[in-house]
Biopython code that builds the backbone (N, CA, C, O; Angstrom):
import numpy as np
from Bio.PDB.StructureBuilder import StructureBuilder

atoms = [
    (1, "MET", "N", (-61.514, -63.603, -53.308)),
    (1, "MET", "CA", (-60.728, -62.602, -53.640)),
    (1, "MET", "C", (-59.238, -63.415, -53.682)),
    (1, "MET", "O", (-59.090, -64.611, -53.431)),
    (2, "CYS", "N", (-58.260, -62.535, -54.031)),
    (2, "CYS", "CA", (-56.835, -63.287, -54.446)),
    (2, "CYS", "C", (-55.800, -62.688, -53.796)),
    (2, "CYS", "O", (-54.632, -63.075, -53.819)),
    (3, "GLU", "N", (-56.241, -61.722, -53.202)),
    (3, "GLU", "CA", (-55.202, -60.861, -52.286)),
    (3, "GLU", "C", (-54.468, -61.727, -51.251)),
    (3, "GLU", "O", (-54.767, -62.849, -50.845)),
    (4, "SER", "N", (-53.222, -60.771, -50.854)),
    (4, "SER", "CA", (-52.279, -61.521, -49.944)),
    (4, "SER", "C", (-51.734, -60.897, -49.268)),
    (4, "SER", "O", (-51.407, -59.751, -49.574)),
    (5, "ASN", "N", (-51.398, -61.560, -47.886)),
    (5, "ASN", "CA", (-50.652, -60.422, -46.961)),
    (5, "ASN", "C", (-49.159, -60.776, -47.347)),
    (5, "ASN", "O", (-48.787, -61.886, -47.727)),
    (6, "VAL", "N", (-48.239, -59.480, -47.165)),
    (6, "VAL", "CA", (-46.977, -59.693, -47.400)),
    (6, "VAL", "C", (-46.125, -59.569, -45.940)),
    (6, "VAL", "O", (-46.314, -58.651, -45.142)),
    (7, "TYR", "N", (-45.269, -60.533, -45.767)),
    (7, "TYR", "CA", (-44.347, -60.264, -44.488)),
    (7, "TYR", "C", (-42.706, -59.989, -44.907)),
    (7, "TYR", "O", (-42.226, -60.239, -46.013)),
    (8, "PHE", "N", (-42.169, -59.564, -44.049)),
    (8, "PHE", "CA", (-40.894, -59.024, -44.352)),
    (8, "PHE", "C", (-40.102, -60.006, -43.079)),
    (8, "PHE", "O", (-40.541, -59.914, -41.933)),
    (9, "LYS", "N", (-38.973, -60.894, -43.365)),
    (9, "LYS", "CA", (-38.580, -61.855, -42.465)),
    (9, "LYS", "C", (-37.027, -61.132, -42.537)),
    (9, "LYS", "O", (-36.339, -60.929, -43.537)),
    (10, "GLU", "N", (-36.756, -60.845, -41.216)),
    (10, "GLU", "CA", (-35.117, -60.527, -40.848)),
    (10, "GLU", "C", (-34.661, -60.945, -39.435)),
    (10, "GLU", "O", (-35.290, -60.520, -38.465)),
    (11, "ASN", "N", (-33.716, -61.665, -39.289)),
    (11, "ASN", "CA", (-33.240, -62.373, -38.033)),
    (11, "ASN", "C", (-34.456, -63.223, -37.699)),
    (11, "ASN", "O", (-34.988, -63.222, -36.589)),
    (12, "ASP", "N", (-34.809, -63.861, -38.616)),
    (12, "ASP", "CA", (-36.025, -65.039, -38.322)),
    (12, "ASP", "C", (-36.998, -64.764, -38.018)),
    (12, "ASP", "O", (-37.804, -65.639, -37.700)),
    (13, "VAL", "N", (-37.352, -63.316, -37.988)),
    (13, "VAL", "CA", (-38.859, -62.609, -37.420)),
    (13, "VAL", "C", (-39.445, -62.469, -38.601)),
    (13, "VAL", "O", (-38.778, -62.198, -39.600)),
    (14, "GLU", "N", (-40.637, -62.617, -38.636)),
    (14, "GLU", "CA", (-41.760, -62.197, -39.626)),
    (14, "GLU", "C", (-42.402, -60.820, -38.906)),
    (14, "GLU", "O", (-42.554, -60.651, -37.697)),
    (15, "LYS", "N", (-42.721, -59.932, -39.931)),
    (15, "LYS", "CA", (-43.482, -59.060, -39.492)),
    (15, "LYS", "C", (-44.369, -58.223, -40.474)),
    (15, "LYS", "O", (-43.920, -57.371, -41.239)),
    (16, "LEU", "N", (-45.346, -58.484, -40.385)),
    (16, "LEU", "CA", (-46.592, -57.901, -41.263)),
    (16, "LEU", "C", (-46.500, -56.656, -41.776)),
    (16, "LEU", "O", (-46.725, -55.636, -41.124)),
    (17, "ILE", "N", (-46.094, -56.695, -43.221)),
    (17, "ILE", "CA", (-45.814, -55.149, -43.552)),
    (17, "ILE", "C", (-47.083, -54.593, -44.562)),
    (17, "ILE", "O", (-47.387, -53.405, -44.674)),
    (18, "MET", "N", (-47.594, -55.461, -45.104)),
    (18, "MET", "CA", (-49.163, -54.984, -46.121)),
    (18, "MET", "C", (-49.939, -55.751, -46.278)),
    (18, "MET", "O", (-49.466, -56.666, -46.952)),
    (19, "GLU", "N", (-51.262, -55.967, -45.938)),
    (19, "GLU", "CA", (-52.228, -56.576, -46.043)),
    (19, "GLU", "C", (-53.062, -56.533, -47.365)),
    (19, "GLU", "O", (-53.024, -55.461, -47.968)),
    (20, "ASN", "N", (-53.554, -57.196, -47.719)),
    (20, "ASN", "CA", (-54.680, -57.222, -49.407)),
    (20, "ASN", "C", (-53.757, -56.868, -50.334)),
    (20, "ASN", "O", (-54.111, -55.864, -50.952)),
    (21, "VAL", "N", (-52.536, -57.381, -50.722)),
    (21, "VAL", "CA", (-51.603, -56.992, -51.490)),
    (21, "VAL", "C", (-52.261, -57.639, -52.922)),
    (21, "VAL", "O", (-52.519, -58.843, -52.922)),
    (22, "ALA", "N", (-52.479, -56.987, -53.908)),
    (22, "ALA", "CA", (-53.064, -57.320, -55.296)),
    (22, "ALA", "C", (-51.875, -57.606, -56.193)),
    (22, "ALA", "O", (-51.944, -58.555, -56.974)),
    (23, "ALA", "N", (-50.777, -56.840, -56.132)),
    (23, "ALA", "CA", (-49.878, -57.129, -57.096)),
    (23, "ALA", "C", (-48.539, -57.010, -56.724)),
    (23, "ALA", "O", (-48.484, -56.008, -56.012)),
    (24, "ILE", "N", (-47.395, -57.519, -56.835)),
    (24, "ILE", "CA", (-46.103, -57.256, -56.735)),
    (24, "ILE", "C", (-45.341, -56.935, -58.134)),
    (24, "ILE", "O", (-45.339, -57.705, -59.094)),
    (25, "THR", "N", (-44.797, -55.872, -58.098)),
    (25, "THR", "CA", (-43.806, -55.905, -59.523)),
    (25, "THR", "C", (-42.473, -55.342, -58.956)),
    (25, "THR", "O", (-42.205, -54.444, -58.158)),
    (26, "PRO", "N", (-41.591, -56.408, -59.838)),
    (26, "PRO", "CA", (-40.363, -55.905, -59.876)),
    (26, "PRO", "C", (-39.950, -54.887, -60.272)),
    (26, "PRO", "O", (-40.237, -54.523, -61.412)),
    (27, "ALA", "N", (-38.924, -53.904, -59.211)),
    (27, "ALA", "CA", (-38.587, -52.514, -59.827)),
    (27, "ALA", "C", (-37.108, -52.169, -59.787)),
    (27, "ALA", "O", (-36.635, -51.033, -59.762)),
    (28, "GLY", "N", (-36.477, -53.277, -59.784)),
    (28, "GLY", "CA", (-34.816, -53.522, -59.717)),
    (28, "GLY", "C", (-34.169, -54.795, -59.316)),
    (28, "GLY", "O", (-34.700, -55.905, -59.300)),
    (29, "LYS", "N", (-33.026, -54.507, -59.015)),
    (29, "LYS", "CA", (-32.512, -55.665, -58.251)),
    (29, "LYS", "C", (-32.900, -55.878, -57.071)),
    (29, "LYS", "O", (-32.545, -55.016, -56.267)),
    (30, "ASN", "N", (-33.488, -56.697, -56.684)),
    (30, "ASN", "CA", (-33.996, -57.220, -55.131)),
    (30, "ASN", "C", (-34.894, -56.091, -54.836)),
    (30, "ASN", "O", (-35.033, -55.867, -53.633)),
    (31, "THR", "N", (-35.549, -55.311, -55.665)),
    (31, "THR", "CA", (-36.526, -54.237, -55.022)),
    (31, "THR", "C", (-38.120, -54.415, -55.831)),
    (31, "THR", "O", (-38.346, -54.648, -57.018)),
    (32, "PHE", "N", (-38.924, -54.238, -54.872)),
    (32, "PHE", "CA", (-40.444, -54.735, -55.562)),
    (32, "PHE", "C", (-41.539, -53.609, -55.081)),
    (32, "PHE", "O", (-41.697, -53.149, -53.950)),
    (33, "ILE", "N", (-42.033, -53.400, -55.928)),
    (33, "ILE", "CA", (-43.389, -52.401, -55.289)),
    (33, "ILE", "C", (-44.414, -53.381, -55.076)),
    (33, "ILE", "O", (-44.662, -54.280, -55.880)),
    (34, "LEU", "N", (-45.015, -53.200, -53.971)),
    (34, "LEU", "CA", (-46.130, -53.875, -53.379)),
    (34, "LEU", "C", (-47.555, -52.754, -53.778)),
    (34, "LEU", "O", (-47.548, -51.528, -53.665)),
    (35, "LYS", "N", (-48.481, -53.457, -54.167)),
    (35, "LYS", "CA", (-49.582, -52.336, -54.744)),
    (35, "LYS", "C", (-50.768, -53.296, -53.896)),
    (35, "LYS", "O", (-50.994, -54.497, -54.037)),
    (36, "GLY", "N", (-51.370, -52.393, -53.052)),
    (36, "GLY", "CA", (-52.605, -52.888, -52.527)),
    (36, "GLY", "C", (-53.858, -52.768, -53.101)),
    (36, "GLY", "O", (-53.940, -52.243, -54.212)),
    (37, "LEU", "N", (-55.432, -53.402, -52.198)),
    (37, "LEU", "CA", (-56.376, -53.509, -53.056)),
    (37, "LEU", "C", (-56.648, -52.150, -53.336)),
    (37, "LEU", "O", (-56.974, -51.899, -54.496)),
    (38, "LEU", "N", (-56.566, -50.951, -52.292)),
    (38, "LEU", "CA", (-57.167, -49.962, -52.438)),
    (38, "LEU", "C", (-56.539, -49.082, -53.020)),
    (38, "LEU", "O", (-57.013, -47.979, -52.750)),
    (39, "GLY", "N", (-55.310, -49.017, -54.000)),
    (39, "GLY", "CA", (-54.186, -48.291, -54.740)),
    (39, "GLY", "C", (-53.306, -47.832, -53.795)),
    (39, "GLY", "O", (-52.683, -46.824, -54.129)),
    (40, "GLU", "N", (-53.052, -48.333, -52.596)),
    (40, "GLU", "CA", (-51.925, -47.886, -51.839)),
    (40, "GLU", "C", (-50.522, -48.763, -52.231)),
    (40, "GLU", "O", (-50.596, -49.947, -52.560)),
    (41, "SER", "N", (-49.462, -48.156, -52.167)),
    (41, "SER", "CA", (-48.081, -48.947, -52.702)),
    (41, "SER", "C", (-47.153, -48.617, -51.814)),
    (41, "SER", "O", (-47.207, -47.610, -51.107)),
    (42, "MET", "N", (-46.023, -49.669, -51.809)),
    (42, "MET", "CA", (-45.061, -49.608, -51.067)),
    (42, "MET", "C", (-43.750, -49.993, -51.517)),
    (42, "MET", "O", (-43.559, -51.206, -51.432)),
    (43, "GLU", "N", (-42.963, -49.439, -51.888)),
    (43, "GLU", "CA", (-41.323, -50.117, -52.311)),
    (43, "GLU", "C", (-40.324, -50.933, -51.377)),
    (43, "GLU", "O", (-39.895, -50.257, -50.442)),
    (44, "ILE", "N", (-40.018, -51.807, -51.416)),
    (44, "ILE", "CA", (-39.180, -52.733, -50.438)),
    (44, "ILE", "C", (-38.059, -53.471, -51.185)),
    (44, "ILE", "O", (-37.912, -53.823, -52.355)),
    (45, "THR", "N", (-37.410, -53.560, -50.198)),
    (45, "THR", "CA", (-36.059, -54.293, -50.845)),
    (45, "THR", "C", (-35.790, -55.622, -50.222)),
    (45, "THR", "O", (-35.959, -55.793, -49.015)),
    (46, "GLY", "N", (-35.391, -56.529, -50.989)),
    (46, "GLY", "CA", (-35.307, -57.985, -50.193)),
    (46, "GLY", "C", (-35.293, -59.265, -51.062)),
    (46, "GLY", "O", (-35.434, -58.932, -52.239)),
    (47, "ILE", "N", (-35.207, -60.245, -50.960)),
    (47, "ILE", "CA", (-35.758, -61.420, -52.023)),
    (47, "ILE", "C", (-36.744, -62.402, -51.460)),
    (47, "ILE", "O", (-36.974, -62.601, -50.267)),
    (48, "ILE", "N", (-37.297, -62.990, -52.510)),
    (48, "ILE", "CA", (-38.710, -63.594, -52.294)),
    (48, "ILE", "C", (-38.129, -65.193, -51.677)),
    (48, "ILE", "O", (-37.515, -66.115, -52.214)),
    (49, "GLU", "N", (-38.604, -64.994, -50.462)),
    (49, "GLU", "CA", (-38.239, -66.398, -49.645)),
    (49, "GLU", "C", (-39.505, -67.511, -49.735)),
    (49, "GLU", "O", (-39.300, -68.725, -49.728)),
    (50, "ASP", "N", (-40.646, -66.994, -49.807)),
    (50, "ASP", "CA", (-41.919, -67.972, -50.025)),
    (50, "ASP", "C", (-42.837, -67.370, -50.548)),
    (50, "ASP", "O", (-43.032, -66.210, -50.186)),
    (51, "ILE", "N", (-43.650, -67.944, -51.518)),
    (51, "ILE", "CA", (-45.226, -67.769, -51.796)),
    (51, "ILE", "C", (-46.095, -68.921, -51.678)),
    (51, "ILE", "O", (-46.043, -70.048, -52.170)),
    (52, "ASN", "N", (-46.839, -68.395, -50.965)),
    (52, "ASN", "CA", (-47.998, -69.725, -50.499)),
    (52, "ASN", "C", (-49.375, -68.788, -50.745)),
    (52, "ASN", "O", (-49.953, -68.091, -49.911)),
    (53, "LEU", "N", (-49.734, -69.010, -52.245)),
    (53, "LEU", "CA", (-51.238, -68.536, -52.506)),
    (53, "LEU", "C", (-52.299, -69.246, -51.941)),
    (53, "LEU", "O", (-53.414, -68.724, -51.980)),
    (54, "MET", "N", (-52.133, -70.506, -51.345)),
    (54, "MET", "CA", (-53.470, -70.858, -50.544)),
    (54, "MET", "C", (-53.750, -70.399, -49.564)),
    (54, "MET", "O", (-54.914, -70.246, -49.196)),
    (55, "ALA", "N", (-52.517, -70.001, -48.774)),
    (55, "ALA", "CA", (-52.423, -69.481, -47.356)),
    (55, "ALA", "C", (-52.227, -67.910, -47.407)),
    (55, "ALA", "O", (-52.135, -67.274, -46.357)),
    (56, "HIS", "N", (-52.160, -67.254, -48.729)),
    (56, "HIS", "CA", (-52.349, -65.731, -49.121)),
    (56, "HIS", "C", (-51.182, -65.097, -48.107)),
    (56, "HIS", "O", (-51.310, -64.158, -47.321)),
    (57, "LYS", "N", (-50.236, -65.751, -48.324)),
    (57, "LYS", "CA", (-48.917, -65.332, -47.417)),
    (57, "LYS", "C", (-47.922, -65.413, -48.708)),
    (57, "LYS", "O", (-47.735, -66.234, -49.606)),
    (58, "ILE", "N", (-47.295, -63.950, -48.292)),
    (58, "ILE", "CA", (-45.922, -64.038, -49.214)),
    (58, "ILE", "C", (-45.005, -63.520, -48.249)),
    (58, "ILE", "O", (-45.399, -62.623, -47.503)),
    (59, "ILE", "N", (-43.710, -64.004, -48.145)),
    (59, "ILE", "CA", (-42.584, -63.754, -47.206)),
    (59, "ILE", "C", (-41.487, -63.223, -48.252)),
    (59, "ILE", "O", (-41.214, -63.980, -49.184)),
    (60, "LEU", "N", (-40.963, -62.221, -48.187)),
    (60, "LEU", "CA", (-39.582, -61.109, -48.627)),
    (60, "LEU", "C", (-38.827, -61.340, -47.520)),
    (60, "LEU", "O", (-39.308, -61.148, -46.403)),
    (61, "LYS", "N", (-37.595, -61.766, -47.687)),
    (61, "LYS", "CA", (-36.600, -61.564, -46.630)),
    (61, "LYS", "C", (-35.196, -60.882, -47.143)),
    (61, "LYS", "O", (-34.590, -61.067, -48.198)),
    (62, "ALA", "N", (-34.906, -60.076, -46.090)),
    (62, "ALA", "CA", (-33.863, -59.229, -45.859)),
    (62, "ALA", "C", (-32.826, -59.714, -46.788)),
    (62, "ALA", "O", (-32.751, -60.916, -47.045)),
    (63, "LEU", "N", (-32.051, -58.883, -47.287)),
    (63, "LEU", "CA", (-30.824, -59.300, -47.787)),
    (63, "LEU", "C", (-29.724, -59.605, -46.714)),
    (63, "LEU", "O", (-28.606, -59.981, -47.065)),
]
sb = StructureBuilder()
sb.init_structure("model")
sb.init_model(0)
sb.init_chain("A")
sb.init_seg("    ")
for serial, (resi, resn, name, xyz) in enumerate(atoms, 1):
    if name == "N":
        sb.init_residue(resn, " ", resi, " ")
    sb.init_atom(name, np.array(xyz, "f"), 0.0, 1.0, " ", f" {name:<3s}", serial, name[0])
structure = sb.get_structure()
């Protein structure tokens, strides 16, 4: 499986916001739509800090 967990980092603290993310789509300036394996979705504002595909971990950072 190729899904990743997405974390939101604010004040140097990482918080898991969505598991098993299958796609991330840009939806405007610094805005992304996360799409889960089971069809769930979430819109989040931030910047991409790190994508580690081997660890299945994506970190979005607060602006």
